[in-house]
N, CA, C and O atoms as a Maestro MAE file, in Angstrom:
{
 s_m_m2io_version
 :::
 2.0.0
}

f_m_ct {
 s_m_title
 :::
 protein
 m_atom[232] {
  # First column is atom index #
  i_m_mmod_type
  r_m_x_coord
  r_m_y_coord
  r_m_z_coord
  i_m_residue_number
  s_m_chain_name
  s_m_pdb_residue_name
  s_m_pdb_atom_name
  i_m_atomic_number
  :::
  1 25 108.283 108.820 122.349 1 A "MET " " N  " 7
  2 3 107.762 107.812 123.292 1 A "MET " " CA " 6
  3 2 106.313 107.953 122.685 1 A "MET " " C  " 6
  4 15 105.726 109.030 122.580 1 A "MET " " O  " 8
  5 25 105.830 106.770 122.312 2 A "ILE " " N  " 7
  6 3 104.242 106.924 121.842 2 A "ILE " " CA " 6
  7 2 103.419 106.260 123.136 2 A "ILE " " C  " 6
  8 15 103.831 105.265 123.733 2 A "ILE " " O  " 8
  9 25 102.371 106.867 123.421 3 A "ARG " " N  " 7
  10 3 101.308 106.331 124.330 3 A "ARG " " CA " 6
  11 2 100.439 105.314 123.611 3 A "ARG " " C  " 6
  12 15 99.926 105.689 122.557 3 A "ARG " " O  " 8
  13 25 100.197 104.050 124.044 4 A "VAL " " N  " 7
  14 3 99.296 103.344 123.349 4 A "VAL " " CA " 6
  15 2 98.106 102.981 124.342 4 A "VAL " " C  " 6
  16 15 98.124 102.976 125.573 4 A "VAL " " O  " 8
  17 25 97.274 102.739 123.641 5 A "ASP " " N  " 7
  18 3 95.994 102.130 124.383 5 A "ASP " " CA " 6
  19 2 95.656 100.636 124.604 5 A "ASP " " C  " 6
  20 15 96.438 99.769 124.215 5 A "ASP " " O  " 8
  21 25 94.590 100.359 125.176 6 A "ALA " " N  " 7
  22 3 94.632 98.947 125.350 6 A "ALA " " CA " 6
  23 2 94.243 98.160 124.198 6 A "ALA " " C  " 6
  24 15 94.476 96.952 124.235 6 A "ALA " " O  " 8
  25 25 93.632 98.715 123.083 7 A "ASN " " N  " 7
  26 3 93.352 97.870 122.000 7 A "ASN " " CA " 6
  27 2 94.786 97.663 121.301 7 A "ASN " " C  " 6
  28 15 95.031 96.506 120.960 7 A "ASN " " O  " 8
  29 25 95.495 98.372 121.115 8 A "VAL " " N  " 7
  30 3 96.857 98.263 120.602 8 A "VAL " " CA " 6
  31 2 97.635 96.914 121.253 8 A "VAL " " C  " 6
  32 15 98.126 95.980 120.618 8 A "VAL " " O  " 8
  33 25 97.598 97.088 122.617 9 A "ILE " " N  " 7
  34 3 98.225 95.855 123.409 9 A "ILE " " CA " 6
  35 2 97.365 94.523 123.152 9 A "ILE " " C  " 6
  36 15 97.926 93.437 123.011 9 A "ILE " " O  " 8
  37 25 96.112 94.656 123.104 10 A "LEU " " N  " 7
  38 3 95.342 93.464 122.848 10 A "LEU " " CA " 6
  39 2 95.697 92.849 121.544 10 A "LEU " " C  " 6
  40 15 96.051 91.676 121.423 10 A "LEU " " O  " 8
  41 25 95.571 93.810 120.453 11 A "ARG " " N  " 7
  42 3 95.906 93.160 119.210 11 A "ARG " " CA " 6
  43 2 97.247 92.521 119.100 11 A "ARG " " C  " 6
  44 15 97.351 91.481 118.450 11 A "ARG " " O  " 8
  45 25 98.324 93.076 119.704 12 A "TYR " " N  " 7
  46 3 99.541 92.640 119.713 12 A "TYR " " CA " 6
  47 2 99.563 91.313 120.490 12 A "TYR " " C  " 6
  48 15 100.131 90.399 119.893 12 A "TYR " " O  " 8
  49 25 99.104 91.049 121.593 13 A "LEU " " N  " 7
  50 3 99.056 90.053 122.478 13 A "LEU " " CA " 6
  51 2 98.221 88.872 121.733 13 A "LEU " " C  " 6
  52 15 98.783 87.787 121.581 13 A "LEU " " O  " 8
  53 25 97.042 89.038 121.319 14 A "LEU " " N  " 7
  54 3 96.152 88.125 120.771 14 A "LEU " " CA " 6
  55 2 96.361 87.993 119.326 14 A "LEU " " C  " 6
  56 15 96.111 86.865 118.901 14 A "LEU " " O  " 8
  57 25 96.758 88.859 118.455 15 A "GLY " " N  " 7
  58 3 96.933 88.436 117.110 15 A "GLY " " CA " 6
  59 2 95.696 87.816 116.282 15 A "GLY " " C  " 6
  60 15 95.787 86.994 115.369 15 A "GLY " " O  " 8
  61 25 94.443 88.431 116.839 16 A "ASP " " N  " 7
  62 3 93.381 88.195 116.467 16 A "ASP " " CA " 6
  63 2 92.692 88.625 115.163 16 A "ASP " " C  " 6
  64 15 91.823 87.983 114.571 16 A "ASP " " O  " 8
  65 25 93.209 89.803 114.809 17 A "HIS " " N  " 7
  66 3 92.898 90.819 113.316 17 A "HIS " " CA " 6
  67 2 94.227 90.817 112.820 17 A "HIS " " C  " 6
  68 15 95.135 91.449 113.360 17 A "HIS " " O  " 8
  69 25 94.355 90.148 111.844 18 A "PRO " " N  " 7
  70 3 95.540 90.044 110.955 18 A "PRO " " CA " 6
  71 2 96.217 91.494 110.610 18 A "PRO " " C  " 6
  72 15 97.417 91.639 110.844 18 A "PRO " " O  " 8
  73 25 95.512 92.482 110.098 19 A "GLU " " N  " 7
  74 3 95.798 93.874 109.719 19 A "GLU " " CA " 6
  75 2 96.153 94.689 111.074 19 A "GLU " " C  " 6
  76 15 97.288 95.142 111.223 19 A "GLU " " O  " 8
  77 25 95.269 94.840 111.938 20 A "HIS " " N  " 7
  78 3 95.570 95.716 113.156 20 A "HIS " " CA " 6
  79 2 96.621 94.877 114.179 20 A "HIS " " C  " 6
  80 15 97.338 95.547 114.922 20 A "HIS " " O  " 8
  81 25 96.692 93.598 114.206 21 A "SER " " N  " 7
  82 3 97.729 92.969 115.073 21 A "SER " " CA " 6
  83 2 98.999 93.152 114.439 21 A "SER " " C  " 6
  84 15 99.906 93.201 115.271 21 A "SER " " O  " 8
  85 25 99.448 93.293 113.026 22 A "GLU " " N  " 7
  86 3 100.652 93.524 112.397 22 A "GLU " " CA " 6
  87 2 100.921 95.063 112.650 22 A "GLU " " C  " 6
  88 15 101.988 95.445 113.130 22 A "GLU " " O  " 8
  89 25 100.052 95.796 112.355 23 A "GLN " " N  " 7
  90 3 100.253 97.207 112.880 23 A "GLN " " CA " 6
  91 2 100.615 97.296 114.432 23 A "GLN " " C  " 6
  92 15 101.621 97.922 114.768 23 A "GLN " " O  " 8
  93 25 99.938 96.777 115.222 24 A "ALA " " N  " 7
  94 3 100.190 96.990 116.666 24 A "ALA " " CA " 6
  95 2 101.689 96.312 116.815 24 A "ALA " " C  " 6
  96 15 102.543 96.966 117.413 24 A "ALA " " O  " 8
  97 25 101.966 95.234 116.373 25 A "ALA " " N  " 7
  98 3 103.629 94.621 116.335 25 A "ALA " " CA " 6
  99 2 104.524 95.785 115.787 25 A "ALA " " C  " 6
  100 15 105.584 96.007 116.371 25 A "ALA " " O  " 8
  101 25 104.158 96.553 114.687 26 A "GLU " " N  " 7
  102 3 105.004 97.343 114.193 26 A "GLU " " CA " 6
  103 2 105.273 98.509 114.999 26 A "GLU " " C  " 6
  104 15 106.421 98.926 115.156 26 A "GLU " " O  " 8
  105 25 104.182 99.093 115.556 27 A "ILE " " N  " 7
  106 3 104.543 100.103 116.660 27 A "ILE " " CA " 6
  107 2 105.228 99.802 117.842 27 A "ILE " " C  " 6
  108 15 105.996 100.628 118.336 27 A "ILE " " O  " 8
  109 25 104.996 98.509 118.438 28 A "ILE " " N  " 7
  110 3 105.579 98.093 119.631 28 A "ILE " " CA " 6
  111 2 106.887 97.719 119.202 28 A "ILE " " C  " 6
  112 15 107.782 97.963 120.011 28 A "ILE " " O  " 8
  113 25 107.202 97.201 118.153 29 A "ASP " " N  " 7
  114 3 108.616 96.692 117.657 29 A "ASP " " CA " 6
  115 2 109.587 97.953 117.515 29 A "ASP " " C  " 6
  116 15 110.725 98.044 117.976 29 A "ASP " " O  " 8
  117 25 108.942 98.823 116.838 30 A "ARG " " N  " 7
  118 3 109.778 100.187 116.204 30 A "ARG " " CA " 6
  119 2 109.901 101.360 117.277 30 A "ARG " " C  " 6
  120 15 110.874 102.114 117.294 30 A "ARG " " O  " 8
  121 25 109.048 101.435 117.994 31 A "PHE " " N  " 7
  122 3 109.065 102.585 119.091 31 A "PHE " " CA " 6
  123 2 109.001 102.344 120.359 31 A "PHE " " C  " 6
  124 15 108.403 101.317 120.680 31 A "PHE " " O  " 8
  125 25 109.504 103.078 121.282 32 A "SER " " N  " 7
  126 3 109.399 103.095 122.801 32 A "SER " " CA " 6
  127 2 107.997 103.597 122.973 32 A "SER " " C  " 6
  128 15 107.570 104.635 122.467 32 A "SER " " O  " 8
  129 25 107.241 102.678 123.819 33 A "VAL " " N  " 7
  130 3 105.796 102.988 124.052 33 A "VAL " " CA " 6
  131 2 105.562 103.150 125.432 33 A "VAL " " C  " 6
  132 15 106.284 102.604 126.267 33 A "VAL " " O  " 8
  133 25 104.499 103.939 125.760 34 A "PHE " " N  " 7
  134 3 104.157 104.147 127.249 34 A "PHE " " CA " 6
  135 2 102.667 103.450 127.396 34 A "PHE " " C  " 6
  136 15 101.754 103.537 126.575 34 A "PHE " " O  " 8
  137 25 102.657 102.860 128.432 35 A "VAL " " N  " 7
  138 3 101.331 102.226 128.718 35 A "VAL " " CA " 6
  139 2 100.987 102.485 130.347 35 A "VAL " " C  " 6
  140 15 101.518 101.860 131.265 35 A "VAL " " O  " 8
  141 25 100.142 103.375 130.474 36 A "SER " " N  " 7
  142 3 99.424 103.821 131.521 36 A "SER " " CA " 6
  143 2 99.043 102.536 132.472 36 A "SER " " C  " 6
  144 15 98.939 101.432 131.938 36 A "SER " " O  " 8
  145 25 98.843 102.682 133.823 37 A "GLY " " N  " 7
  146 3 98.378 101.606 134.551 37 A "GLY " " CA " 6
  147 2 97.014 101.405 134.340 37 A "GLY " " C  " 6
  148 15 96.567 100.262 134.427 37 A "GLY " " O  " 8
  149 25 96.091 102.602 134.003 38 A "GLU " " N  " 7
  150 3 94.675 102.117 133.859 38 A "GLU " " CA " 6
  151 2 94.634 101.358 132.437 38 A "GLU " " C  " 6
  152 15 93.735 100.541 132.238 38 A "GLU " " O  " 8
  153 25 95.504 101.596 131.547 39 A "VAL " " N  " 7
  154 3 95.419 100.644 130.262 39 A "VAL " " CA " 6
  155 2 95.800 99.281 130.570 39 A "VAL " " C  " 6
  156 15 95.297 98.336 129.962 39 A "VAL " " O  " 8
  157 25 96.765 99.114 131.591 40 A "LEU " " N  " 7
  158 3 97.045 97.919 131.937 40 A "LEU " " CA " 6
  159 2 96.037 96.968 132.573 40 A "LEU " " C  " 6
  160 15 95.933 95.757 132.382 40 A "LEU " " O  " 8
  161 25 95.227 97.856 133.466 41 A "CYS " " N  " 7
  162 3 94.122 97.338 134.268 41 A "CYS " " CA " 6
  163 2 93.128 96.845 133.052 41 A "CYS " " C  " 6
  164 15 92.640 95.716 133.097 41 A "CYS " " O  " 8
  165 25 92.866 97.687 132.029 42 A "GLU " " N  " 7
  166 3 92.057 97.472 131.010 42 A "GLU " " CA " 6
  167 2 92.098 96.205 130.319 42 A "GLU " " C  " 6
  168 15 91.146 95.472 130.053 42 A "GLU " " O  " 8
  169 25 93.768 95.982 129.967 43 A "VAL " " N  " 7
  170 3 94.046 94.714 129.175 43 A "VAL " " CA " 6
  171 2 93.683 93.457 129.863 43 A "VAL " " C  " 6
  172 15 93.169 92.482 129.314 43 A "VAL " " O  " 8
  173 25 94.017 93.569 131.191 44 A "VAL " " N  " 7
  174 3 93.795 92.571 132.234 44 A "VAL " " CA " 6
  175 2 92.315 92.044 132.425 44 A "VAL " " C  " 6
  176 15 91.986 90.880 132.652 44 A "VAL " " O  " 8
  177 25 91.501 93.132 132.286 45 A "TYR " " N  " 7
  178 3 90.046 92.931 132.527 45 A "TYR " " CA " 6
  179 2 89.361 92.425 131.180 45 A "TYR " " C  " 6
  180 15 88.298 91.804 131.174 45 A "TYR " " O  " 8
  181 25 90.096 92.763 130.025 46 A "VAL " " N  " 7
  182 3 89.368 92.160 128.782 46 A "VAL " " CA " 6
  183 2 89.954 90.934 128.772 46 A "VAL " " C  " 6
  184 15 89.189 89.999 128.537 46 A "VAL " " O  " 8
  185 25 91.308 90.630 128.996 47 A "LEU " " N  " 7
  186 3 91.764 89.204 128.649 47 A "LEU " " CA " 6
  187 2 91.054 88.250 129.642 47 A "LEU " " C  " 6
  188 15 90.750 87.114 129.279 47 A "LEU " " O  " 8
  189 25 90.805 88.670 130.809 48 A "SER " " N  " 7
  190 3 90.126 87.628 131.899 48 A "SER " " CA " 6
  191 2 88.497 87.578 131.582 48 A "SER " " C  " 6
  192 15 87.866 86.526 131.687 48 A "SER " " O  " 8
  193 25 87.965 88.670 131.234 49 A "GLY " " N  " 7
  194 3 86.504 88.525 131.224 49 A "GLY " " CA " 6
  195 2 86.034 88.278 129.880 49 A "GLY " " C  " 6
  196 15 85.059 87.532 129.789 49 A "GLY " " O  " 8
  197 25 86.544 88.769 128.780 50 A "VAL " " N  " 7
  198 3 85.974 88.411 127.524 50 A "VAL " " CA " 6
  199 2 86.839 87.296 126.734 50 A "VAL " " C  " 6
  200 15 86.289 86.569 125.906 50 A "VAL " " O  " 8
  201 25 87.958 87.213 126.972 51 A "TYR " " N  " 7
  202 3 88.536 85.998 126.386 51 A "TYR " " CA " 6
  203 2 89.033 85.166 127.353 51 A "TYR " " C  " 6
  204 15 89.930 84.397 127.006 51 A "TYR " " O  " 8
  205 25 88.611 85.144 128.611 52 A "SER " " N  " 7
  206 3 88.656 84.027 129.586 52 A "SER " " CA " 6
  207 2 90.043 83.425 129.746 52 A "SER " " C  " 6
  208 15 90.151 82.231 130.025 52 A "SER " " O  " 8
  209 25 91.133 84.219 129.578 53 A "VAL " " N  " 7
  210 3 92.540 84.007 129.948 53 A "VAL " " CA " 6
  211 2 92.466 83.867 131.285 53 A "VAL " " C  " 6
  212 15 91.642 84.496 131.949 53 A "VAL " " O  " 8
  213 25 93.305 83.044 131.792 54 A "ASP " " N  " 7
  214 3 93.531 82.743 133.468 54 A "ASP " " CA " 6
  215 2 94.401 83.783 133.716 54 A "ASP " " C  " 6
  216 15 95.417 83.953 133.042 54 A "ASP " " O  " 8
  217 25 93.943 84.780 135.013 55 A "ARG " " N  " 7
  218 3 94.966 85.438 135.602 55 A "ARG " " CA " 6
  219 2 96.352 85.037 135.867 55 A "ARG " " C  " 6
  220 15 97.308 85.804 135.754 55 A "ARG " " O  " 8
  221 25 96.428 83.790 136.228 56 A "ALA " " N  " 7
  222 3 97.917 83.149 136.247 56 A "ALA " " CA " 6
  223 2 98.625 83.347 134.763 56 A "ALA " " C  " 6
  224 15 99.783 83.750 134.660 56 A "ALA " " O  " 8
  225 25 97.873 83.048 133.735 57 A "VAL " " N  " 7
  226 3 98.555 83.326 132.603 57 A "VAL " " CA " 6
  227 2 98.859 84.831 132.110 57 A "VAL " " C  " 6
  228 15 99.824 85.144 131.412 57 A "VAL " " O  " 8
  229 25 98.037 85.559 132.513 58 A "ILE " " N  " 7
  230 3 98.080 86.996 132.283 58 A "ILE " " CA " 6
  231 2 99.312 87.630 133.150 58 A "ILE " " C  " 6
  232 15 99.538 88.839 133.108 58 A "ILE " " O  " 8
  :::
 }
 m_bond[231] {
  # First column is bond index #
  i_m_from
  i_m_to
  i_m_order
  :::
  1 1 2 1
  2 2 3 1
  3 3 4 2
  4 3 5 1
  5 5 6 1
  6 6 7 1
  7 7 8 2
  8 7 9 1
  9 9 10 1
  10 10 11 1
  11 11 12 2
  12 11 13 1
  13 13 14 1
  14 14 15 1
  15 15 16 2
  16 15 17 1
  17 17 18 1
  18 18 19 1
  19 19 20 2
  20 19 21 1
  21 21 22 1
  22 22 23 1
  23 23 24 2
  24 23 25 1
  25 25 26 1
  26 26 27 1
  27 27 28 2
  28 27 29 1
  29 29 30 1
  30 30 31 1
  31 31 32 2
  32 31 33 1
  33 33 34 1
  34 34 35 1
  35 35 36 2
  36 35 37 1
  37 37 38 1
  38 38 39 1
  39 39 40 2
  40 39 41 1
  41 41 42 1
  42 42 43 1
  43 43 44 2
  44 43 45 1
  45 45 46 1
  46 46 47 1
  47 47 48 2
  48 47 49 1
  49 49 50 1
  50 50 51 1
  51 51 52 2
  52 51 53 1
  53 53 54 1
  54 54 55 1
  55 55 56 2
  56 55 57 1
  57 57 58 1
  58 58 59 1
  59 59 60 2
  60 59 61 1
  61 61 62 1
  62 62 63 1
  63 63 64 2
  64 63 65 1
  65 65 66 1
  66 66 67 1
  67 67 68 2
  68 67 69 1
  69 69 70 1
  70 70 71 1
  71 71 72 2
  72 71 73 1
  73 73 74 1
  74 74 75 1
  75 75 76 2
  76 75 77 1
  77 77 78 1
  78 78 79 1
  79 79 80 2
  80 79 81 1
  81 81 82 1
  82 82 83 1
  83 83 84 2
  84 83 85 1
  85 85 86 1
  86 86 87 1
  87 87 88 2
  88 87 89 1
  89 89 90 1
  90 90 91 1
  91 91 92 2
  92 91 93 1
  93 93 94 1
  94 94 95 1
  95 95 96 2
  96 95 97 1
  97 97 98 1
  98 98 99 1
  99 99 100 2
  100 99 101 1
  101 101 102 1
  102 102 103 1
  103 103 104 2
  104 103 105 1
  105 105 106 1
  106 106 107 1
  107 107 108 2
  108 107 109 1
  109 109 110 1
  110 110 111 1
  111 111 112 2
  112 111 113 1
  113 113 114 1
  114 114 115 1
  115 115 116 2
  116 115 117 1
  117 117 118 1
  118 118 119 1
  119 119 120 2
  120 119 121 1
  121 121 122 1
  122 122 123 1
  123 123 124 2
  124 123 125 1
  125 125 126 1
  126 126 127 1
  127 127 128 2
  128 127 129 1
  129 129 130 1
  130 130 131 1
  131 131 132 2
  132 131 133 1
  133 133 134 1
  134 134 135 1
  135 135 136 2
  136 135 137 1
  137 137 138 1
  138 138 139 1
  139 139 140 2
  140 139 141 1
  141 141 142 1
  142 142 143 1
  143 143 144 2
  144 143 145 1
  145 145 146 1
  146 146 147 1
  147 147 148 2
  148 147 149 1
  149 149 150 1
  150 150 151 1
  151 151 152 2
  152 151 153 1
  153 153 154 1
  154 154 155 1
  155 155 156 2
  156 155 157 1
  157 157 158 1
  158 158 159 1
  159 159 160 2
  160 159 161 1
  161 161 162 1
  162 162 163 1
  163 163 164 2
  164 163 165 1
  165 165 166 1
  166 166 167 1
  167 167 168 2
  168 167 169 1
  169 169 170 1
  170 170 171 1
  171 171 172 2
  172 171 173 1
  173 173 174 1
  174 174 175 1
  175 175 176 2
  176 175 177 1
  177 177 178 1
  178 178 179 1
  179 179 180 2
  180 179 181 1
  181 181 182 1
  182 182 183 1
  183 183 184 2
  184 183 185 1
  185 185 186 1
  186 186 187 1
  187 187 188 2
  188 187 189 1
  189 189 190 1
  190 190 191 1
  191 191 192 2
  192 191 193 1
  193 193 194 1
  194 194 195 1
  195 195 196 2
  196 195 197 1
  197 197 198 1
  198 198 199 1
  199 199 200 2
  200 199 201 1
  201 201 202 1
  202 202 203 1
  203 203 204 2
  204 203 205 1
  205 205 206 1
  206 206 207 1
  207 207 208 2
  208 207 209 1
  209 209 210 1
  210 210 211 1
  211 211 212 2
  212 211 213 1
  213 213 214 1
  214 214 215 1
  215 215 216 2
  216 215 217 1
  217 217 218 1
  218 218 219 1
  219 219 220 2
  220 219 221 1
  221 221 222 1
  222 222 223 1
  223 223 224 2
  224 223 225 1
  225 225 226 1
  226 226 227 1
  227 227 228 2
  228 227 229 1
  229 229 230 1
  230 230 231 1
  231 231 232 2
  :::
 }
}
């Protein structure tokens, strides 16, 4: 199992950086990953605060 941080999850969800998003997708698709509660909180914080994604969508 691979532990991933918020950056990997964000690149995977947003697809906003072609090279990094592709690498994130490969990691998530190929391996069993562990995402801590703290990482999930950071992802929600960044999506809602930086990218203005509605929490209902998140």
